[in-house]
N, C-alpha and C positions, 0 to 999 in steps of 0.2 A: 155050863159056866162059861162066861165070856172073859177073855183076858183084855185088860185095858192098859193104855199108856197115857199118863198125864204129864204134861210138860208145864210145870208151874213157873210163871214168869216173875222176875224181880224178887227171887228168894236168895238171901245171903249175898247180896251184891253191895259192895262198898259199905258194909256195916249196917245196911238197912234191912229190915224184915228178917232178922236173924231167927232161924228156927232149926232145931236139930232134926236130922232125918229120922231119928228114932221117934220123935214126937209126931212127925207126919205119918210114919208107918203105924204108930199106935192109933192115930185118928182114923185111918182107914180101917183098921181092925175093929174099932169101936162102932164104925158105921156099917159093919157087917161084911166088909170085903175080905177076901182070902189072900194069903201069902203076899202081902205087900213087900216090894223090894225097891230100893233106892240106889241112885248112882251118885257116889261121893256126896257133896253138899249142894247139888245142882237144883234140887226140886223136881227132878225127873223120876217118875214112879211107874212101876209096873205092878198090877194087882188083878185079882180075879173077882168076879161077882156075877149076880144074875143080870141078864141082858136088860139094858135100858137105853133110852136115846142119849145121844151125846149131849143134847141141850139139858136134859134132866140131870145127867151126871155132872155137868159143869155147874149148874145151879146148886146142887147138893154140896159139892166140894167147896165152892166159893163161900156159901153161907156158913158151913160148918168150920172152915178154916178161919173165917173172920170171927165167928162166935167163940170157938174153943182155943184158937191160937193167936188171935188178934192180928191176923194177916189180911191185908188188902190185896185182892187179886186184880191187877190192872187188865184192861182189855188189850188185845193185840194191837188195835189201832190207836189206843190212847184216848178215844173219844166216846167210849161206852159201846161202840159197835163191835162186831165180830167178823173181821175179814177172813180169818182162818181159825180153825179149831185148835185148841190146845189139849184136847182129850180125844181119845178114839179107841176103838177096839183093835185088837191084833190077833191074827191067827198063827203068827210065827212064835218062835222061842225067844225068850229074853236074852239079851247079850250077857255073856258070862261076867261082865263087869257090874251088872246089877246084883245087889246082894241084900240080904237081911241078916241080922246078927243071929 
C-alpha cells in the first residue's frame, strides 16, 4: 500500500467551495482508499491505497470531487496547466495534527 498526500486548493476559502472534511474522508473511503485523514478544514488529506500514477490519482480525485461533492478543482497555474503537483506519495509518517474521527 502507498501513502498519499493530497493538497486540495481553494477548499473552504472565503465562503467558497464549502465542504466538510468528513465528506472528503468519506469520498476517499468510497473510492477504496484506506485510513483517510484530514488537517482542520484545509483540504489537506493523507490516505493509503494501491499504487497509481500521480496523474491518474489527480484525475480520479478531481472527477469524483466534482461529481459527488460539486467541487471545482482549479489548476495550480490557473490556466488548466499543471506547473506543480498537488498530490503525491509519501513514505514518511503523517503529522500528528492529521486526524480522522
